[in-house]
C-alpha positions in Angstrom: 16.4 3.2 5.4 15.5 1.3 8.3 11.8 0.7 8.3 9.7 -0.2 11.1 6.1 -0.1 10.1 3.6 1.1 12.7 2.2 2.3 9.7 -2.2 0.9 10.7 -20.4 -2.1 14.2 -23.3 -0.3 13.4 -26.8 -1.4 13.6 -28.3 -2.6 10.6 -31.2 -0.1 10.9 -28.8 3.0 11.0 -26.3 2.0 8.7 -22.5 1.1 10.3 -20.9 3.5 12.6 -17.3 4.0 11.0 -15.1 2.0 13.4 -12.3 3.6 15.1 -9.7 1.2 13.2 -11.2 2.9 9.9 -11.2 6.2 10.5 -8.6 8.3 8.7 -5.5 8.8 10.3 -2.8 11.1 9.0 -0.2 9.3 7.6 3.4 9.6 7.6 5.5 9.5 4.9 7.9 7.1 4.2 7.9 6.7 0.2 4.8 5.9 -3.0 5.2 4.5 3.4 5.3 3.7 9.0 7.2 3.7 11.9 9.8 4.4 13.9 10.8 2.7 17.2 13.5 3.7 19.7 16.5 2.8 18.5 15.7 2.4 15.0 18.3 2.7 12.5 18.3 5.2 9.9 14.7 6.7 9.2 12.1 4.2 9.3 9.2 3.9 6.3 6.9 1.7 4.9 4.9 1.3 1.8 2.2 3.2 3.5 3.5 5.8 3.6 3.3 7.1 0.1 0.1 6.0 -1.5 -1.4 6.3 -4.9 -4.7 7.9 -5.6 -7.4 5.5 -5.8 -8.6 4.5 -9.4 -12.5 5.3 -9.6 -14.6 2.6 -8.1 -17.0 0.5 -11.0 -20.1 -1.5 -10.6 -20.8 -5.0 -11.7 -23.6 -5.1 -14.5 -24.9 -7.4 -17.1 -26.9 -6.8 -19.8 -29.2 -9.6 -21.4 -31.3 -9.9 -24.1 -34.5 -8.3 -23.9 -33.2 -6.2 -21.2 -35.1 -2.9 -20.1 -33.8 0.4 -20.2 -35.0 3.0 -17.8 -36.8 5.7 -19.2 -34.5 8.2 -20.1 -33.9 11.3 -17.5 -31.0 13.2 -16.6 -28.1 10.6 -15.2 -27.1 11.9 -11.5 -23.5 12.0 -12.2 -21.5 9.9 -9.9 -19.0 11.5 -7.4 -15.7 11.2 -8.2 -14.2 8.0 -6.0 -12.0 9.2 -3.0 -8.2 9.4 -3.7 -5.8 7.9 -1.0 -4.7 10.8 0.8 -1.0 11.9 -0.5 1.0 11.1 3.3 2.5 13.9 4.6 6.4 14.4 4.5 8.0 13.6 7.7 10.5 15.2 9.4 13.8 13.7 9.9 13.9 10.6 11.9 14.1 10.9 15.4 14.2 8.0 17.9 10.7 7.9 19.5 8.1 6.1 20.2 6.3 4.3 17.2 3.3 5.8 15.8 0.1 4.2 16.2 -0.4 1.3 13.6 -2.2 2.6 10.5 0.1 5.1 9.7 3.2 5.2 7.7 6.3 7.3 8.6 10.0 7.3 9.5 11.0 7.2 13.1 9.2 9.5 15.5 8.6 12.1 12.8 5.2 14.4 13.2 2.8 13.8 10.7 2.8 17.0 8.4 -0.6 18.2 7.4 -1.5 16.7 3.8 0.2 18.7 1.1 -0.5 19.7 -2.1 0.9 17.9 -4.8 4.2 19.0 -5.3 5.4 20.9 -8.4 8.2 19.2 -10.4 10.8 20.9 -12.7 9.1 19.8 -15.5 5.4 19.1 -15.2 5.4 15.4 -14.0 2.8 13.0 -16.0 -0.4 12.3 -13.9 0.2 9.4 -11.5 -0.4 6.2 -13.0 -2.9 3.5 -11.0 -3.3 1.2 -13.8 -1.3 -1.6 -11.5 -4.0 -0.8 -8.7 -6.9 -3.0 -8.9 -10.0 -1.0 -8.5 -12.1 -1.6 -5.9 -15.6 -2.2 -7.6 -16.2 -3.7 -10.9 -19.4 -4.2 -12.8 -20.4 -7.5 -14.6 -21.9 -6.2 -18.0 -23.5 -9.7 -19.7 -23.4 -13.3 -18.8 -20.4 -15.0 -19.1 -18.4 -11.5 -18.8 -14.8 -12.4 -17.3 -14.0 -10.6 -13.8 -10.9 -8.2 -14.5 -10.0 -5.6 -11.9 -7.0 -4.4 -13.9 -9.0 -3.5 -17.4 -12.5 -3.1 -15.7 -15.4 -1.9 -17.7 -16.5 1.6 -17.4 -18.7 2.5 -14.0 -22.1 3.3 -14.4 -23.7 6.4 -14.0 -27.0 6.1 -12.0 -29.7 7.6 -13.0 -32.7 9.6 -11.2 -35.5 8.0 -13.3 -38.8 6.9 -11.6 -39.5 3.2 -11.8 -42.4 2.1 -14.4 -45.4 0.9 -12.7 -44.2 -2.8 -14.2 -40.9 -2.5 -12.7 -42.7 -1.7 -9.0 -45.0 -4.8 -9.8 -41.8 -7.2 -10.4 -40.5 -5.2 -6.9 -43.4 -6.5 -5.0 -43.3 -10.0 -6.5 -40.0 -10.5 -5.2 -40.7 -8.9 -1.7 -43.7 -11.8 -1.4 -42.1 -14.4 -2.7 -44.8 -15.6 -4.7 -44.4 -17.6 -8.0 -43.3 -14.6 -9.7 -39.9 -14.2 -7.9 -37.7 -15.9 -10.9 -39.2 -13.3 -13.4 -39.2 -10.2 -11.2 -35.6 -11.1 -10.4 -34.6 -11.3 -14.0 -36.1 -8.2 -14.4 -34.3 -6.2 -11.7 -31.0 -7.7 -13.1 -31.7 -6.3 -16.6 -32.6 -3.1 -15.4 -29.7 -2.7 -13.2 -27.3 -3.5 -16.2 -28.2 -0.4 -18.2 -25.7 2.3 -18.7 -28.1 4.6 -16.5 -29.4 2.5 -13.9 -32.0 3.9 -11.7 -30.6 2.5 -8.5 -32.0 5.2 -6.0 -35.4 4.7 -7.2 -35.2 0.8 -6.9 -33.9 1.0 -3.5 -36.5 3.7 -2.6 -39.1 0.7 -3.6 -37.5 -1.7 -1.4 -35.4 -3.4 -3.7 -32.7 -4.1 -1.5 -34.6 -5.9 0.9 -36.6 -7.7 -1.5 -33.2 -9.0 -3.4 -32.0 -10.1 -0.1 -35.2 -12.3 0.7 -35.1 -13.8 -2.7 -31.3 -14.4 -2.0 -32.0 -16.7 0.7 -35.3 -18.3 0.3 -36.0 -17.8 -3.8 -35.6 -20.5 -6.5 -32.3 -21.4 -7.7 -32.5 -19.2 -10.9 -33.7 -16.4 -8.8 -31.0 -16.6 -6.4 -28.3 -16.1 -9.1 -30.2 -13.1 -10.5 -30.4 -11.6 -7.0 -26.8 -12.1 -6.2 -26.2 -10.5 -9.7 -28.5 -7.3 -8.8 -26.6 -6.9 -5.6 -23.2 -6.9 -7.2 -24.7 -4.1 -9.7 -25.9 -1.9 -7.0 -23.0 -2.4 -4.7 -20.5 -1.5 -7.9 -22.6 2.3 -7.5 -19.9 4.6 -7.1 -22.6 6.6 -4.5 -21.9 5.2 -1.2 -25.4 5.5 0.2 -26.0 3.0 -2.2 -23.8 0.3 -0.8 -24.8 1.2 2.3 -28.4 0.5 1.7 -27.3 -3.0 1.1 -25.3 -3.3 4.3 -28.4 -1.8 6.2 -30.7 -4.6 5.1 -27.9 -7.2 5.7 -26.8 -8.0 2.4 -23.5 -9.2 3.1 -24.7 -11.5 5.7 -26.8 -13.4 2.8 -23.9 -13.4 0.8 -21.4 -14.8 3.3 -24.0 -17.4 4.0 -24.0 -18.5 0.5 -20.4 -18.8 1.0 -20.8 -21.0 4.2 -20.4 -18.5 6.7 -23.6 -18.9 9.0 -25.2 -15.6 10.5 -23.5 -15.1 13.7 -20.1 -16.0 13.2 -17.5 -13.8 13.6 -14.0 -13.5 12.0 -11.9 -15.7 14.3 -14.4 -18.2 14.6 -14.6 -18.8 10.7 -11.1 -18.7 10.5 -10.3 -21.0 13.5 -10.0 -24.6 13.9 -12.4 -26.6 11.6 -13.9 -23.2 10.4 -12.2 -23.8 6.8 -13.9 -27.1 6.8 -17.2 -25.8 7.6 -17.1 -22.9 5.2 -16.3 -25.2 2.3 -19.4 -27.7 3.1 -22.0 -25.0 3.6 -20.7 -23.2 0.2 -21.2 -26.8 -1.6 -24.6 -26.3 -1.4 -24.7 -23.4 -3.8 -23.8 -23.4 -7.5 -20.6 -22.4 -8.4 -22.2 -19.5 -10.4 -23.9 -18.2 -7.5 -20.9 -18.7 -5.0 -18.8 -16.4 -7.7 -21.7 -14.0 -7.8 -22.1 -13.9 -4.1 -18.2 -13.3 -3.6 -17.8 -10.5 -6.4 -20.8 -8.4 -4.7 -19.0 -8.5 -1.2 -15.8 -7.5 -2.9 -17.5 -5.0 -4.4 -19.2 -3.9 -0.9 -15.7 -4.2 1.0 -14.2 -1.6 -1.7 -16.8 1.1 -1.3 -15.2 4.2 0.1 -16.6 6.4 2.9 -17.2 10.0 1.3 -16.2 11.4 4.8 -13.7 9.2 6.3 -12.0 8.2 3.0 -11.8 4.7 4.6 -13.5 1.3 3.4 -15.7 1.5 6.6 -18.1 -1.5 5.1 -15.0 -3.6 5.1 -14.4 -3.6 8.4 -18.1 -4.7 8.9 -17.7 -7.6 6.4 -14.3 -8.3 8.5 -16.2 -9.0 11.5 -19.0 -11.6 10.3 -16.4 -13.9 8.9 -15.4 -12.8 5.4 -11.6 -13.7 6.1 -12.2 -17.2 6.7 -14.4 -17.5 3.8 -12.3 -16.0 1.1 -9.2 -17.6 2.3 -10.8 -21.1 1.9 -12.1 -20.3 -1.5 -8.8 -19.3 -2.2 -6.9 -22.3 -0.8 -9.4 -24.5 -2.7 -9.0 -23.1 -5.9 -5.3 -22.8 -5.7 -5.0 -26.5 -5.1 -7.3 -27.1 -8.1 -5.8 -24.5 -10.3 -2.0 -23.8 -9.7 -1.0 -26.9 -7.8 2.5 -27.0 -8.1 3.3 -25.3 -11.0 5.5 -22.3 -11.3 5.2 -18.9 -12.9 7.1 -17.2 -15.2 9.0 -13.8 -13.8 6.5 -12.0 -15.8 3.6 -13.4 -14.2 2.5 -15.5 -17.3 2.3 -18.5 -18.5 1.1 -19.8 -21.8 -1.9 -21.8 -22.1 -2.8 -21.4 -18.3 -4.9 -19.2 -16.1 -6.6 -19.0 -13.0 -10.2 -19.9 -13.0 -12.7 -16.9 -12.2 -13.4 -17.8 -8.6 -9.5 -17.6 -7.8 -9.5 -14.3 -9.5 -12.4 -13.0 -7.5 -11.2 -14.1 -4.3 -8.0 -12.8 -4.9 -9.6 -9.2 -5.8 -11.8 -9.4 -2.7 -8.8 -10.3 -0.5 -7.0 -7.1 -1.9 -10.0 -5.2 -1.0 -10.0 -6.2 2.4 -6.6 -6.2 3.0 -6.6 -2.7 1.7 -8.7 -1.6 4.6 -7.2 -3.5 7.3 -3.5 -4.5 8.0 -4.0 -5.5 11.2 -3.1 -9.3 12.9 -5.8 -11.2 12.0 -5.0 -10.5 8.4 -1.5 -12.1 8.5 -3.0 -15.3 8.3 -3.2 -15.1 4.4 0.9 -14.5 3.9 1.9 -18.3 3.6 -1.3 -18.6 1.0 -0.3 -15.5 -0.9 3.3 -16.4 -0.7 2.3 -19.6 -2.3 0.3 -18.1 -5.3 3.0 -15.8 -5.8 5.3 -18.7 -6.7 3.1 -20.6 -8.4 -0.1 -19.0 -10.0 0.2 -18.1 -13.8 -2.5 -15.5 -13.5 -1.3 -11.8 -13.8 -4.5 -10.4 -12.0 -4.4 -12.8 -9.4 -0.4 -12.1 -8.6 -1.2 -8.5 -9.0 -3.9 -8.7 -6.1 -1.4 -10.9 -4.0 1.5 -9.0 -4.2 -0.6 -5.7 -2.9 -1.9 -7.6 -0.1 1.8 -8.4 1.0 2.6 -4.5 0.4 -0.4 -3.4 2.6 0.4 -5.9 5.5 4.0 -4.9 5.3 3.1 -1.4 5.8 1.9 -2.2 9.3 4.9 -2.3 12.1 2.8 -5.1 13.8 2.9 -7.4 11.0 7.1 -6.9 10.4 7.7 -10.3 12.3 5.3 -12.3 10.0 6.8 -11.2 6.8 9.3 -13.6 7.0 7.0 -16.2 5.6 7.0 -14.1 2.4 10.5 -14.3 2.0 10.4 -17.2 -0.3 8.9 -15.1 -3.0 11.8 -12.8 -3.0 13.2 -14.3 -6.4 10.0 -13.7 -7.9 9.2 -10.2 -6.6 12.7 -8.7 -7.4 12.5 -9.6 -10.8 9.1 -8.1 -11.1 10.3 -4.8 -9.8 13.0 -4.8 -12.5 10.5 -4.9 -15.0 8.9 -1.6 -14.7 6.0 -1.6 -17.1 4.4 -4.6 -15.3 1.4 -4.4 -13.2 3.3 -6.1 -10.6 6.2 -3.8 -10.7 4.6 -1.1 -8.2 3.2 -3.7 -5.4 6.6 -5.8 -5.2 8.7 -2.9 -5.0 6.6 -1.4 -1.9 6.7 -5.3 -0.7 10.2 -5.8 -0.7 11.2 -2.4 0.2 9.0 -2.7 3.7 10.8 -6.0 4.4 14.0 -3.5 5.3 13.5 -2.3 8.6 16.9 -2.0 10.1 15.7 -0.9 13.0 15.4 -4.3 14.9 17.4 -6.9 13.5 14.9 -9.9 14.3 12.4 -8.1 12.0 14.8 -6.8 9.2 15.1 -8.8 6.1 17.3 -6.1 4.5 20.3 -8.9 3.9 17.9 -11.3 1.9 16.3 -8.6 -0.3 20.2 -7.3 -1.1 21.3 -10.8 -1.9 18.1 -11.3 -4.0 19.2 -8.3 -6.3 17.2 -5.5 -4.5 19.5 -2.8 -4.7 20.0 -3.3 -8.7 16.1 -3.6 -9.4 15.4 -0.5 -7.3 17.7 1.4 -9.5 16.3 0.0 -12.8 12.7 1.1 -11.5 14.1 4.2 -10.2 15.7 5.2 -13.7 12.8 3.9 -15.9 10.8 6.1 -13.9 12.7 9.1 -14.3 13.3 8.6 -18.1 9.4 8.3 -18.4 8.9 11.3 -16.4 6.7 8.9 -13.7 7.2 11.0 -10.6 5.1 8.2 -8.6 7.5 5.7 -9.7 10.7 7.7 -8.8 9.3 8.3 -5.4 8.5 4.6 -4.6 11.8 3.8 -5.9 13.7 6.1 -3.5 11.7 5.0 -0.3 13.2 1.5 -0.9 16.5 2.7 -1.5 16.0 5.0 1.8 15.2 1.8 3.7 17.9 -0.4 2.3 20.2 2.9 3.2 19.1 2.6 6.8 19.5 -1.1 7.4 23.0 -1.9 8.0 26.8 -2.7 6.8 26.1 -4.9 4.2 23.1 -2.9 2.9 25.2 0.3 2.6 27.9 -1.6 0.9 25.5 -3.0 -1.7 24.4 0.7 -2.3 28.0 2.0 -2.6 28.8 -0.7 -4.9 25.6 -0.3 -7.6 26.6 3.4 -7.3 23.0 4.4 -5.7 24.3 7.3 -4.0 25.7 8.7 -7.2 22.3 8.2 -9.2 20.5 9.7 -6.4 22.9 13.1 -6.2 22.6 13.5 -9.9 18.6 13.1 -9.3 18.8 15.8 -6.6 20.4 18.1 -8.7 17.6 17.9 -11.3 14.5 17.8 -9.1 13.7 21.7 -9.0 10.9 22.7 -6.8 9.5 19.4 -6.4 10.7 19.3 -2.5 8.9 16.1 -1.7 11.0 14.0 -4.2 14.0 16.0 -2.8 13.6 15.1 0.6 13.3 11.5 -0.5 16.7 11.4 -2.0 18.2 13.3 1.0 16.8 10.4 3.3 18.6 8.0 1.0 21.7 10.4 1.4 21.3 10.5 5.2 20.2 7.3 6.1 23.7 5.6 5.6 25.3 8.1 7.7 23.3 7.5 10.7 25.4 6.0 13.8 22.9 3.4 14.6 23.1 1.8 11.0 26.2 0.1 12.3 28.5 0.5 9.3 32.1 -0.4 9.6 35.7 2.0 9.1 36.3 0.6 5.6 32.6 1.4 4.4 32.5 4.5 6.3 35.7 5.6 4.1 33.9 4.8 1.1 31.1 7.0 2.4 33.4 9.8 2.8 34.4 9.4 -0.9 31.4 9.2 -2.3 30.6 12.9 -2.3 27.5 12.4 0.0 28.5 15.2 2.7 29.4 17.7 -0.3 26.0 17.2 -1.6 24.6 18.0 1.8 26.7 21.1 2.1 25.2 22.4 -1.2 21.4 21.9 -0.2 22.3 24.0 2.9 20.1 27.0 1.9 18.9 29.3 4.8 16.0 29.9 2.7 14.9 26.4 2.7 11.9 24.6 4.5 12.7 24.0 8.0 12.2 20.0 7.3 14.8 20.0 4.9 17.5 22.0 6.9 16.6 19.9 10.1 17.3 16.9 8.1 20.3 18.3 6.5 21.7 19.3 9.8 20.9 16.0 11.1 23.0 14.3 8.3 25.7 16.7 8.7 26.0 15.7 12.5 26.3 12.2 11.6 29.1 12.9 9.3 31.2 14.4 12.0 30.6 11.5 14.0 31.9 9.2 11.3 34.8 11.4 10.5 35.3 10.7 14.3 35.4 7.2 13.7 38.0 7.5 10.8 40.2 9.9 13.1 40.0 7.2 16.2 40.5 4.1 13.4 43.9 6.4 12.1 45.0 6.7 15.4 45.0 3.4 16.3 46.4 1.9 13.3 49.4 4.6 13.7 50.2 3.0 17.3 50.2 -0.5 15.7 52.2 0.7 12.7 54.6 3.0 14.3 54.7 2.1 18.1 53.5 4.4 21.1 56.7 6.7 21.3 56.7 7.3 17.2 52.7 7.8 17.0 53.1 10.3 20.1 55.6 12.1 18.0 53.9 12.1 14.8 51.2 14.9 14.0 48.1 13.7 15.5 45.0 12.5 13.2 42.4 14.6 12.6 39.1 14.2 12.1 38.3 14.4 7.7 35.0 15.7 8.2 35.9 18.8 10.1 38.3 19.6 7.7 36.1 19.0 4.9 33.4 21.0 6.5 36.1 24.0 6.5 37.1 23.9 3.2 33.5 23.9 1.9 32.3 27.0 4.2 29.8 24.9 6.0 30.5 26.3 9.2 29.5 29.6 8.0 26.5 28.3 6.4 25.6 26.5 9.5 26.2 29.9 11.4 23.8 31.7 9.5 21.0 29.2 10.7 22.0 29.7 14.4 19.0 32.4 14.7 16.5 30.3 12.6 12.9 31.3 13.5 12.2 27.4 13.4 13.1 26.5 17.1 14.2 22.9 16.3 16.3 24.2 13.1 18.5 26.7 15.0 18.9 24.4 18.3 20.6 21.9 15.8 22.6 24.5 14.5 23.7 25.7 17.5 24.6 22.0 18.2 26.4 21.1 15.7 28.6 24.4 16.3 29.3 23.3 19.5 30.6 20.1 18.4 32.6 21.6 15.7 34.4 23.8 18.1 35.1 20.9 20.4 36.6 18.8 17.6 38.7 21.6 16.1 
C-alpha cells in the first residue's frame, strides 16, 4: 500500500530524564509498520507499524584463569527484557494529517489500544526473533568474538556480598595507586562469573572507580576497566546500567573513541569531525577501542522498564556517539571490505569482517533502533555500501535493520533514495526466508513503497527488482511454517505495493498476489490482525488515489476481490473491519463508474452518436454485482450499527447505490 512513514539530559547525579522523543508512543499499525499524509494513496504503512518482541538483553563477560567467583548466594533473577509493544491495529485509511514521527500507521488512522496477541485458527508458532540482533552482549573470555545473532547467555546478577579482598581492590582502583592494574583485573574476573555481584560492586563505588581507571590508569588497567564496564552494561537490570550513566562512563568511553568531552552529535559528525575522531582514537590500542565500543553499545541497548525505550541511547547520541561509530565503520569498511562484492546469501568463502566493524555495526543498530530521526540519515550511504560489499552476515544483518528502522520514519523517506542501489541485494534476501537478512530486508523494501507522494515513492524500483515475487515467496514460506510474524510482514509489504500506483497493482495482478491473499483470508480463523492485513492488500488496490488505468480496473474487477469483500461483510464483525470493508466496497463502486464511463465513450467512438444514443445505456458493473451478491441487503443491516462511523459509511454507500441504480 502506499506508505508514508511518519512512523517516529538528565544530570549525572540524578540519572537521565527520559527525553520526550524517547518516551513510548502508541505505534499505529502497518504491518510486522507509519503514516499518512493528506492525499496519500491507499493505506500507508511502515516497518515500525508491526514490531517483533525484543530478544532478551545480554551482558558481556570474560572469564580468565584464576577468576574468582563471588560467594554463593541466591542470585537475583534478572527481569524479563521488555518486548517491543505490538502495534495496535489501525482503522481504515483516511486522508488526514500524518501522525507524529515515531509511530507507524496507515494514513490518518487513530491508534488502537495495544491489543493482546490475536488467536489464530491453529496455534501459531512463537514469534521468531533470531534475525533481530540482541541489544546487550557479554564477553565471556579473552579472544571471544562478538556475535549479536548467537550471543552467550545473559548473566544472572547475584545478591552476594563482596569479600574484604574485593573491597580492597576497589579502593585501589579509586585511589589510582600502584595496585590499580591488579585491582582492575580482579574486578574484571569477578564480573565474568555466571552470577556476578553487580549490585554489591556498584554499592561499593566500583562504577566511579572504573571510570577513573579508564581515564587515568595504566594501559592494561584501562582494558580491564572497559571490559568490566562492558559486563556491567550487559546486565538485564536497568538500574545497573543507569549507574554507569550517572558516573559518565559513556563520556569516558567516547573519549577513547576520539570524542572529546563536551562535543555534541552535530559538532562531531560535522565538517572535519571524522578526522578528529580518528586522530584521537589512534592514541588508544585497537583492543581498548573495541572494548570501549562494545561497552557503549551495551549501554545504548538497555531498555527502560517503564518507558520501554532505550533512554540511554538518546543520551549517548547527544554527546557524539553517531559520528564516532560512523568514523570507525568507514575506516574498517575501507580496510576490510574495499570494493569486493557479497553473494546474495550474505556470505563469501574465506572472508569476514573484522571485530571492530562488526561491533560498530551492532552499536549503530542499537542507536538507530532508538532514534529514527533526521540526524541518523547520514548513515544511509555507508549502510548501502556495506550491504553491497561487506561479506559478514552479522554486519549485513545489523545494517539491514538500520535501514528498516530509518525507513519507518516519514521524515527519512526522501533519503531512502540513496539506498536504492542495494535493492538487487535486499530483494533476493527477502526470497531466502530462512536467512537472518530476510526480515529486515523485507521491511526495508516495503517502506520504500509509499505511493502517497510520487517524489518519495520507490515502488516502481522495488517492482522492477522483483519485489512482488519475493514478497509472495516470503508469505508462502511463512504460512507453510506456521510463522505468523512472517505472514504479517509479507502482507505489510504487499499492502504498501498495492497502494502505490498502476504499475505496482499490475505487477500484483500478474503475479497472482490477490488470489493468494484471498486464499489466505479464508483460512485465518479468529486471527483478526492477519485478517485486517489481508483486507488492506485487497482494498488498497481499489483506492481511487492509487491512479489505476481502465485496463487494470477491469482486471481487478475480474479478480474476485469485491466478491471476497462481500463475503467478509458480517454485521457481527469488529467495527474496524466493517469500516475497512465499506471503504473498499465504496471504492469499488467508484471504479465501476470508471468502467461504465469508459464503455460509454467507446460506444460513441465505435457506433457514432446517434447509434450510441439508441443503444441500451451502459451500466455500472459493480452495481450489478452488488445486486447479484445481495451486498445491498448486508449493507442495509449496518445502517443502524452502534458504531457511528460504520453506520455513516453504510448510509453513504446506500445513498450512492440509490443514485447509481
